[in-house]
Each structure stands twice: as structure tokens, then as C-alpha cells.
N, C-alpha and C positions, 0 to 999 in steps of 0.2 A: 551584510545589508548597510548601505554605506548611509553617512551619519546625515545626510540633508533630504534622506526620504521619510515620510514622516509615517509614526506606525497608528495603527488603526485601532484604537481603545473603542470596545462597545460596551454601553451601561443597558444592563438588563434589572427591571424594577426600580429606579432612580426616578426621584422626582426632582424638578428644577432647582429647587435649595438645593439638595444633594447632589446634582447635576454642578452647579457652581461650586460648589464645595471641590471638588474629584477635579474640574475642573484649572483651581487654584494649586493645588497639591501638585499637580504637573508642571504648572507655570514656575513655581518655588523651587521646584528639582530639576531644573529647566532640559523638564524631557518635553518634546516639542508630539506630539499628537492629534491625529484628527479624531475627536468623539462622535459616534456613530449611537443611537438608539436602535435597540431589540425588543420586538413586542411581544417575543414568546421563544419559547427553548429553540425554537426550531432555528429561530434564527440566530440563537446563541453558539450553538452547534454548530452552524455553518461558517461559523465567524472563521477566518484565517489570521496569521499575525498572532499581536498581540492584541488580548482583552482584559477588560474590568469589567467584573459583574458582583451585583450587591445580589446576594442568596436571597430567593422568596423565600418567604413564612411557610409555607407547604413540607414536610417533613421528606414527604416521597419523592418530591422535586428536587428538594434541597440534595439527596442522596445521591440523585442521579445527576446531579452538577458534579458533587466532588468526584465521583466518580470519572467525569471528563475532565476533568482539573488532573487527577493523577495521569491519565494516560497521556493530556496534552505536558504532560514535564518530559516527556520523549524526546521533542526536540523540534519539533517544528511552528508551535507554537505558543504563547503563555499567558496563563489566565491568570489574573489579580483578583481574588475573590478576597470581597470582605464582609461579613458577617453583618446581622441585625443590631448592633453593639457599636454601629459603623461609629459617635460621634461620642465616644467614651473614652478615645487615646488617640485623636488627630496625629499626634507627634510620631507613637510609634506605629503608625498604618504611615507615617510619612516615609518613614525610617524601612519597612518591610518592603512598600514599593521600591525602594532606590536601589536596596539590596538584589530585589528580583530582577529590578529592569537593568543593574550592572551584569547580573552574572548572567544572565538572558542574550545581552549585547556581545558581553566575553565568551561564554561557549553557543552560541548560536550556527558560527560558520564550522566548527567542529562537528554539532550534533548535525547539520545538514548530511555532511561528507558522513557522518556514521549511518544515517538511513541508505545509501547509497550502498558502503563496505558493507554493511548488514544484510542487508536484501540478498545482492550477488554472491556472498561468500556463504550465504544460509543457503543459496539454493544449489553451487557448486558441489558443497557438503554432503547436501542431500543428493545430487545426481552419485556422486564418489560411491556412497553409502548404496547406492541402489541397483549400479554396476552389479556388484557383485551375485546380485540376487535375482536377475533380470530373466523373468521367463519362468522362474520357478513358482510351482502352483502355490494356493494358500496353506494347503494339506500340509506340503513341505517342509514349508517354513514354519509351520505349527509345531512338527517335530524338530528342526532344527532352525531356530530363528535366528535370524541375523543382530546380535546384540552389540556389535563392533566395529568397526573399519576393519575388511580385509585388505590386504593385498597395501599395496604403495600409494593409495589415496587418487587413483586416477578416475578421469572423467568421462564423460561419452560427451555426444554430439549435442547435447543439448545444452553444456556450459559451452561448448564449443560456439553455437551459433549466437547462445546471448553475450557473448565476449564480441563476436562481429559484428552484431547490432550494436554495441556498444561505441565499438572502435569507427566504424563507419559515420554517425552520430558524431564524433571528437572531428574525423576529418570533414565532413561534410557540413555539417554544424545543423544539420537536417535528417529524417528518418530516407534511406535510399531502398526504395524498395527494390531497384532492380539486383541489387548486392543482397540484401537481408531476406528478402522473401521467394524471389526467383530465382534462389542459388540451386534448386535442386531440381533436375527434370523431373523425377518421378513422384511429383504432387502435382506436375501441370493438368492433368486428368481431373473431368470437372466430375461432380453429382455425389449422390451419397457415399461411394465408396471410397470418395477422396476424405470422408470427415475424420481425418488422423489426426492426432493433436501434435503434431508438427509445430502448427502453429504457438499452440499454446507456449512452446518452450520460447521464446523470444520474446512475450508479451510481459516482461518485468520493466527491462531498460527502458519498452515505449510506453507503459505505465508514466513509468518517473518522466519522460520525456513530453508525454500530452500534457501529466500534472503541472509543468512548469510554463510550456509553449502556452496553455489554455486557460492560465491561472486568470485573465482578466473576463474570460467565456463564463466562468465560474457562475458568476453575479447574473449570468441574461437568462429571461426564461427557458428559451431553447437549448440550453445547455446536454442534456442528452442527445439531441439530435446534433447538434455541433460535434461532439464525443464521436455520434454513431459515423456520420458522416467521413469522419475524420481516420477510422478505423478502417471502415470502407476503402479510401481513398488509399491506405498505406497497404491493402490487402487486394492486388489487384486480379492476382490469378485466383480469385474466390468471390470474386463478382454474381458467378452463376451459384454462388454455393451459401447459402444465406447462412446456414449451421453453425458454420465455422465462424462465421462473421460476428454473428450473436455470441456463441462459445468467448471470442474475445473480447466482444465488447462486456457481456459481463464480468469477465474475470477483470478487465482494466477497471473498471468504474469503479469495481471493491476494493482493488489493490490501493488504487489512490487516496481511499478512504483507509484503508491502513497506513499508507504511505503520512498521510495527516493525521495519525495518532488516534482516529476515533476506535472505539471499540470495538470489538469482534462483533458483537449481539446487534447492537447499532447497526454497523456496516452491512450486516446483511439484510436486517429489515430495512435499510435504504436500496438496496439494489434491489429487491423482490420489488420495491414500490415505484420503480425508476417507468418514464414513459417508452413501452417498446412498439407502440403504435406505428413504426416503421420497418416492423418485422412480421412476416405473415404468422397466423396462428397454427400453422402445421410447424412452423419451424419453434415458435414459443411453446408449444406441445412438448418437442422433444427435451426442456429443461422443466419441464411440470414439478419434477422432485425437487430442484432447486427453487422456484420461483412461487409454487403455486403453493407446496408442501413445506417439510424444514427439514430436510437434510440431515441437519444435524441427528436429529432424532431417527433417521432409521437403522435399522439393523444391520451389522457389520456384514451378515450372509448376504445382504441384498446390495452392498456396494462392490463394481463389478470396476475388475482395474485391466480391462484390455486397449487399447491404442485406439478407441473412437473416442473423440472429442469430448461427447454428452460424459459418457464413463468417467472419461479422465479430470472432468470437471468436477464432478461429484464428489469423487474421492477425495480429490483436493480440497473441499470446500467440509466434506465429514471429519476429516483429519484433522485441520484446521479449527475452524468452530468446539471443537473438542480438546482441543489442545489445553496442557496446565504448563510447556513446558517445551522448550526447541526439540532435546535429543530424546525425550521419551514417544514425543510426535514423529519426529520422521523416524525413526527406526519404527514406528507403529505402522505409517503407511508404505516402508520397505517391505515388512513382514505382511502385506494385503497380497502380495504376489502378483505376477503377471508383468506390465509395464512400470518395474519397480522405478529405474533410473528417472523417468520423464517425472511420474508422481511424486516421488519422493524429492525431486528437483524442485516444482513446482509449488511443494508445501513448505520446503524448505525456506525457500527466497520468500513467504510471506510468513512466516514461521519467524526468520531472522529479522526481519521488521519489525515486528510486533514486541519483541524477548533480548533483541540485542545480540550485537555478535560476544558480548562478555557472557554466554548463557548458553553457548555453545561450548562442546567437551573441549579443552584445549589440546588433547591429544590428537584429534579431528581435522584441528585447524594444522596443527603441526606437521602432522602427514600429508595434508592436500595437497595435488601438486602443482607446480608454479601459485603459491602462497601469496610471492611478496609482485608477482607479475600480474594476479590478477588486483591486487589491492593497488597497484601504480595506476590499473588503469580506471578504479574505481574514484581514485582522485582525479584524474583526468578527465573524466566522466562529470563526476561534479563539478570543475570548472569550466564545463562546457555549458550545464543546465544552469550553473548559478549565472554566469555570464545573459543565457534567456531570463531569468528572476530579474536581476537587476534592470536589466533594460525596460520591462513589465513596470517595475514599481515605480520607474521614472516615471510614469503613463498615467499614473491611478490619481 
């Protein structure tokens, strides 16, 4: 972030006297900020960039905000949280704010890069783990489960398509649908039979791109419709296939929440309550187990792992929402059987963002084919996104 761009500081449950005190603290520390008042927790949760929050007295709400604070430390935003003993030691609070701010500025660029790298490496490793089990049945894998990387860490078309999407965005500074979406003639037929998960393979870099390019739209009331139209426009071959568009829309909106460091369950509740009015009831009904029910609580025996886009999205959500770490969960997604490379790749991407690359088995990282190339591409991709990010911030 450039030094001349003001950070946004969100004030929640703060009176006028406290607001002036907070303003003076930042002035004394030579930290140039815009103070924004939040009326409720939803506005606090929706905040981007840097936030300052005075905790509410209600114990349950306080615990919720502390959880969000912990997840926010993963890199995309920073919350300064001051408790109700605000006036007891102003000098200590100044010191803490200065330390937090300096550390944030120092590490923000690195953390942003990590978000791209974490997700893409997590995706590629999931793909490579799933290759060795592709099309094996769940029953076969229960007898002989995949517990480690088999072979030389080779990945499939899932990673190839994802890297191609990133490369195209880097070169063209936009998403080129002719290169990324229409590059396979066999997917050009329309209708229910074309509801394969090929499109979901490429949605992670598109989620990164949409988040950065559409940052300024996040504050608009019709944000959901803006993103819907954007996804529809970048998937021209699926204009007559609403089920695919809806699946991609659900995934991208969820991925953007995870990219921002939001909690898994909060992100899930968020997408369940989005505006879906621009989709037909018939298409929405296909995703009822995700949007109307609670896919997290489904029994494993009810999770299907075919190449059908609805089944894939359900499997990914089920694995990710029940996850406790990267390694165990990505193996769990592989051992579900069926279309293992695609399901493990998409799950691995979300897991990588959420838990970080350091949580991934080191041997898997060392084994992954062309690891250095992927990491370099992530760096280039991040640089392109950051240019978009800087240009938007300058307009705020």
C-alpha cells in the first residue's frame, strides 16, 4: 500500500469523546487515517483494510469479535481492538497501536502475496494427491486409503487450467475468456449434460481477480448483481446453462470471504443469505443442500463425488467446513473417491488460503512438480493484482 493512501479505521460502539481521543492518538503517532463509524457488528465484519474497534460489553458479541480479530491477523486486514478499560493507560494503548501498525505496514505486502501463493500451492498439491486415486471408488479407498503423495507430485489439467488463467491475466491484465474458458471444444455443448465441474477448476484465480478489481463495488447495494453479471460475462459458453453460472457464483462469493480472512462458518452463512433473485427457482433448487440446508452436517454417505458441478461443490463445502487442518482434510477429500483430483484441488485451494502454506506437509511441497515455477507465477500474479488494488485505493 502506498504511503499517501489513507487507511480506513472503523469505530464501533465509540462515543464522541472517545472518537476525538482516538483521532488524537493517530495524529500524535503520525498515522493518517479516515475514521468511519460502524453501527452494528455486520458493518464491522464487512470492513476492509485497517479497523479500530471498541469491544461491546455483551460477552457473547465480544467473543464473536475476538474470533474475527484472530482470523483477521492472517493478512488482509488489521483490527486494533481496545477493551472497555480504554482510559486506564493511554500511553500503553499508543504503544500497542504503533507496534501493530508498523508490523502491519511491514508485512502487508508479504501477507498479500502469501494469500495467492497459499491458495494456488494448496490447489496444486490437492490436485497431485488426487491424481493417484482418480475414479477409484470410496469402497476401494476405505480398504486402501491414500495417506501420502504417491509418485512424483504430478498434477492434472486442473492445475494446468488454473495456471493458464493466471498467466493470461498477467499478460492481458484482464480475464480473456477466449483463452481461459473456451479452450476446450468438448465443453461447448449446452444443457444439463454440460454441468461438469471443469469451470470450477479455474475459479480460484478468478475469485482473486474479482476481489481486487471489484473492491470499490463491495460498498454498493447491488454488489451481488455486479458480481453475478461479471461471472456470467466471463463464462460466455454457459449463457444457456444457468446451473454452471450459479455454481461458479456460489464458489467465487465464498472464496472471496475466505480470501479476506473471514471465519469458515460465517462465510458459509454469508453465501446462504446472498441475493439469488437473478437465478431461476429451478437452478437454485439444485443447490438446496448448500443454500437451504447445512451441507456441513450431511453424512459422508450422502456426499457424491461425480463430475457434476453440484456434487463437486457439495463435496468441497463438506470437506472444507468440517476441516481442522490442511493435511488431514485434503486427504479426506481424496479418499471420498470419484473425481478425486478436481475435488481435492478445489478443496486444497480453500484450505491453503485458510490455514496457510506453512501448514502443508513439507514433503508434499518438496515433491510437487514445478513448485518453483508455480511460486514465481504466483508472485507475478500478485504483482498484477496489486497494481489493480493500488489504482482502486487511490480513487477511494
